[in-house]
C-alpha positions, 0 to 999 in steps of 0.5 A, a space after each residue: 475475517 480476512 479472505 486469503 483469496 482477497 489477499 492474493 488478489 490485492 497482493 496482500 495490501 491488507 498486510 503491509 504493516 506486518 510485511 514490513 515488520 517481518 519481510 522474510 515471512 511468507 505472505 500467507 502467514 502474515 495474518 498470524 502476527 496481525 494481533 501482535 502488530 496491532 498490540 505493538 502499534 497501540 503500545 507505542 501510539 503508532 497508527 494502525 490503519 486497516 482498510 477493506 479490500 475495496 478501500 485498499 484497491 481504491 487507494 492503490 488505483 488512486 495512488 497510481 493515477 496520481 503518480 501517472 498524472 504527476 509524472 506526465 506533467 513533469 515530462 510535459 514541462 521538460 518537453 515544453 522547455 526544450 521546445 522553447 529553446 
């Protein structure tokens, strides 16, 4: 089952689909609509992706790393171009 502690520790990454379906709902209550979310996704042939706590953290950290790396590359290209002038 879902761990409420893991939910709080991950910022409820495991409930992002439900959060976007019901943004005003308190995060700790989003688990209550998960079954309905899965059912709707299946009905409309929309992928419903579930990750474990560790998979979600790994995905989040990987995304942050890639974003930082890409941003630094852009900044270096600007400073290199400015230095060449």
